PAKOLBA-940005 format. One line per 10 residues: their letters; for each residue x, y, z of N, C-alpha, C, O, CB. Coordinates in nm, 4 decimals, decimal comma. Atoms other than C-alpha are relative to their C-alpha. Glycine has a CB too. Layout:
A = X/Y/Z/X/Y/Z/X/Y/Z/X/Y/Z/X/Y/Z | ...
***
This chain:
XXXXXXXXXX = 0,0769/-0,0995/0,0011/0,0246/-0,0018/0,0093/0,0605/0,1610/-0,0082/0,1173/0,2142/0,0872/-0,0727/-0,0265/0,1112 | -0,0673/-0,1630/0,0359/0,1399/0,3585/-0,1063/-0,0611/0,0876/0,0891/-0,1841/0,0833/0,0928/-0,0317/0,0675/-0,1611 | 0,0842/-0,1294/-0,0977/0,0507/0,6517/0,1512/-0,0030/0,1169/-0,1026/0,0916/0,1952/-0,0940/0,0978/0,0623/0,1661 | -0,0019/-0,0992/0,1160/-0,0318/0,8891/-0,1510/-0,0103/0,1407/0,1029/0,0351/0,2399/0,0459/-0,1480/-0,0254/-0,1290 | -0,0128/-0,1052/-0,0737/-0,0738/1,1580/0,1477/0,1485/0,0628/0,0366/0,1693/0,1779/0,0749/-0,0684/-0,0353/0,1084 | -0,1327/-0,0390/-0,0416/0,3105/1,1503/0,2034/0,0823/0,0181/-0,1015/0,1701/0,1045/-0,1037/0,0584/-0,0862/0,0830 | -0,0677/-0,0189/0,1258/0,4287/1,0800/-0,1432/-0,0069/0,0800/-0,0882/0,0767/0,0942/-0,1775/-0,0066/-0,0725/-0,0560 | 0,0251/-0,1019/0,0815/0,2733/1,3377/-0,2953/0,0608/0,1424/0,0135/0,0601/0,2319/-0,0710/-0,1227/0,0079/0,0033 | -0,0745/-0,0919/-0,0858/0,4616/1,5728/-0,0702/0,1439/-0,0005/-0,0131/0,2186/0,0907/0,0224/-0,0288/-0,0253/0,1331 | -0,1427/0,0620/-0,0119/0,7911/1,3698/-0,1404/0,0445/-0,0246/0,1343/0,1621/-0,0218/0,1708/0,1039/0,0866/-0,0615
XXXXXXXXXX = -0,0424/0,0960/-0,1426/0,7729/1,2239/0,2116/0,0300/-0,1342/-0,0320/-0,0318/-0,1957/-0,1189/-0,1216/-0,0149/0,1148 | -0,0321/0,1497/0,0045/0,9124/0,8999/0,2308/0,0388/-0,0805/0,1511/0,0822/-0,0094/0,2417/0,1311/-0,0122/-0,1029 | -0,0707/0,0545/-0,0932/1,0104/0,6626/0,4917/-0,0139/-0,1367/0,0051/-0,1126/-0,2026/-0,0275/-0,0249/0,0526/0,1108 | -0,0206/0,1715/-0,0261/1,1286/0,3141/0,5685/0,0108/-0,0305/0,1302/0,0576/0,0595/0,2001/0,1314/-0,0669/-0,0627 | -0,0105/0,0431/-0,1140/1,1184/0,1331/0,8699/0,0015/-0,1976/-0,0100/-0,0464/-0,2720/-0,0955/-0,1286/0,0808/0,0820 | -0,0386/0,1480/-0,0028/1,2298/-0,2408/0,9810/0,0046/0,0045/0,1393/0,0448/0,0920/0,2160/0,1397/-0,0553/-0,0788 | 0,0140/0,0249/-0,1431/1,1475/-0,4271/1,2916/0,0581/-0,1181/0,0444/0,0220/-0,1747/0,1475/-0,1314/-0,0025/0,0392 | -0,0812/0,0793/-0,0278/1,3995/-0,6750/1,2703/0,1599/0,0173/0,0351/0,2265/0,1096/-0,0117/-0,0212/-0,0637/-0,0854 | -0,1643/-0,0548/-0,0077/1,7726/-0,6950/1,3940/0,0841/-0,0854/-0,0863/0,1465/-0,1880/-0,0590/0,0716/-0,0091/0,1597 | -0,1090/0,0704/0,0936/1,9499/-0,7678/1,0746/0,1393/0,0317/0,0318/0,1751/0,1287/0,0987/-0,0177/0,0390/-0,1476
XXXXXXXXXX = -0,1495/-0,0672/-0,0429/2,3217/-0,7654/1,0920/0,0078/0,1258/-0,1328/-0,0477/0,1502/-0,2399/0,1640/-0,1475/-0,0103 | -0,0209/-0,1648/0,1175/2,4362/-0,4299/0,9125/0,0342/-0,0405/-0,1466/-0,0055/0,0329/-0,2372/0,1618/0,1211/0,0502 | -0,0637/0,0229/0,1048/2,6131/-0,6177/0,6294/-0,1172/-0,0550/-0,1027/-0,0960/-0,0737/-0,2225/0,1195/-0,0930/0,0320 | 0,1168/0,0094/0,0982/2,2415/-0,7070/0,4990/-0,0757/0,0936/-0,0053/-0,1888/0,0646/-0,0444/-0,0792/-0,0957/0,0150 | 0,0737/-0,0971/-0,0042/2,1177/-0,3739/0,5319/-0,0153/0,0598/-0,1491/0,0578/0,0124/-0,2360/0,0521/0,0872/0,1000 | -0,0050/-0,0372/0,1259/2,0246/-0,1847/0,2262/-0,1017/0,1246/-0,0110/-0,2107/0,1086/0,0439/-0,0314/-0,1212/-0,0913 | 0,0625/-0,1158/-0,0185/1,8834/0,1720/0,1720/-0,0245/0,0225/-0,1650/0,0759/0,0200/-0,2362/0,0914/0,1163/0,0914 | -0,0140/-0,0261/0,1637/1,7669/0,2384/-0,2067/0,0726/-0,0813/-0,0387/0,1349/-0,0360/-0,1347/0,0521/0,1249/-0,0544 | -0,0605/0,0958/0,0496/1,9371/-0,0731/-0,2641/0,1789/0,0678/0,0056/0,2602/0,0570/-0,0862/-0,0788/-0,0375/-0,1550 | -0,1268/-0,0548/-0,0082/2,2583/0,0933/-0,1639/0,0473/-0,0741/0,1623/-0,0163/-0,0558/0,2661/-0,0089/0,1890/-0,0133
XXXXXXXXXX = -0,0445/0,0177/-0,1628/2,4726/-0,0812/0,1491/0,0709/0,1011/0,0604/0,1648/0,1629/0,0102/0,0890/-0,1163/0,0264 | -0,0720/-0,1109/-0,0698/2,5507/0,1512/0,4280/0,1477/-0,0023/0,0254/0,2103/-0,1076/0,0373/-0,0562/0,0147/0,1224 | -0,0943/-0,0013/-0,0367/2,8588/0,2965/0,4997/0,0391/-0,0584/0,1282/-0,0377/-0,0878/0,2198/0,0188/0,0943/-0,0161 | -0,0145/0,0286/-0,1805/3,0700/0,1920/0,8055/-0,0099/0,0752/0,0985/0,0199/0,1932/0,0805/0,1090/-0,0383/0,0445 | 0,0584/-0,1138/-0,1309/2,9652/0,3453/1,1453/0,1340/0,0638/0,0226/0,2497/0,0221/0,0189/-0,0720/-0,0797/0,1727 | -0,1197/-0,0926/0,0251/3,1513/0,6404/1,1723/0,0984/0,0459/-0,0599/0,1864/0,1211/-0,0177/0,0404/0,0003/0,0392 | -0,0783/-0,0569/0,1193/3,3111/0,6892/0,8738/-0,0500/0,1208/-0,0517/-0,1587/0,1731/-0,0273/0,0046/-0,0914/-0,1116 | 0,0622/-0,1232/0,0714/3,3041/0,9790/0,6644/-0,0711/-0,0200/-0,0896/-0,1240/0,0841/-0,1285/0,0758/0,0835/-0,0505 | 0,1265/0,0429/0,0769/3,0724/0,8116/0,4328/-0,1203/-0,0003/0,0799/-0,2246/0,0211/0,0181/0,0133/-0,1370/-0,0571 | 0,1300/0,0263/-0,0719/2,8162/0,7692/0,6833/-0,0110/0,1310/0,0505/-0,1307/0,1552/0,0658/-0,0052/-0,1195/0,1145
XXXXXXXXXX = 0,0257/-0,1128/-0,0418/2,8649/1,1289/0,8154/-0,0732/0,0838/-0,1086/-0,1675/0,1599/-0,0866/0,1168/0,0528/0,0467 | 0,0597/-0,0595/0,1349/2,7897/1,2467/0,4509/-0,1383/-0,0421/-0,0174/-0,2228/0,0362/-0,0610/0,0799/-0,0462/-0,1299 | 0,1594/0,0062/0,0321/2,4593/1,0519/0,4407/-0,0617/0,0359/0,1157/-0,1829/0,0514/0,1007/-0,0598/-0,1419/-0,0453 | 0,0996/-0,0723/-0,0965/2,3449/1,1816/0,7805/0,0188/0,1426/-0,0370/-0,0811/0,2087/-0,0089/0,0290/-0,0252/0,1656 | 0,0016/-0,1469/0,0378/2,4593/1,5407/0,6511/-0,1050/0,0364/-0,1353/-0,1778/0,1357/-0,1351/0,1638/0,0420/-0,0379 | 0,0805/0,0067/0,1069/2,2796/1,4823/0,3073/-0,1410/-0,0469/0,0033/-0,2258/-0,0091/-0,0776/0,0599/-0,0679/-0,0790 | 0,1263/0,0645/-0,0691/1,9863/1,2705/0,4958/-0,0546/-0,0635/-0,1442/-0,1704/-0,0577/-0,1858/-0,1219/0,1258/0,0910 | 0,0485/0,1083/0,0745/1,9935/1,0391/0,2146/0,1379/-0,1242/-0,0389/0,2547/-0,1169/-0,0008/-0,0726/0,0765/-0,1435 | -0,1451/0,0961/0,0174/2,2140/0,7131/0,0739/0,0446/0,0804/-0,1269/-0,0217/0,1449/-0,2080/-0,0209/-0,2007/-0,0342 | -0,0578/-0,0366/0,0817/2,4508/0,8048/-0,1250/0,1155/-0,0931/-0,0600/0,2047/-0,1435/0,0082/0,0275/0,1060/0,0421
XX = -0,0862/0,1528/0,0182/2,6378/0,5445/-0,3351/0,1499/0,0172/-0,0161/0,1906/0,1285/-0,0492/-0,0483/-0,0884/-0,1437 | -0,1592/-0,0061/-0,0325/3,0087/0,4970/-0,3045/0,0665/0,0112/-0,1520/0,1886/0,0179/-0,1657/0,0621/-0,1563/0,0927
***
């Protein structure tokens, strides 16, 4: 189900309720950078996944 009341406003969210190992994580199909790395800081600053 798509929540049009959010996507029409360019608002998106993802949630996950399982303790999945970090090496299996994906955001928009992109694996997250290492914790506390410069790449992770960039993800936080940009508030979006950034391909490596």
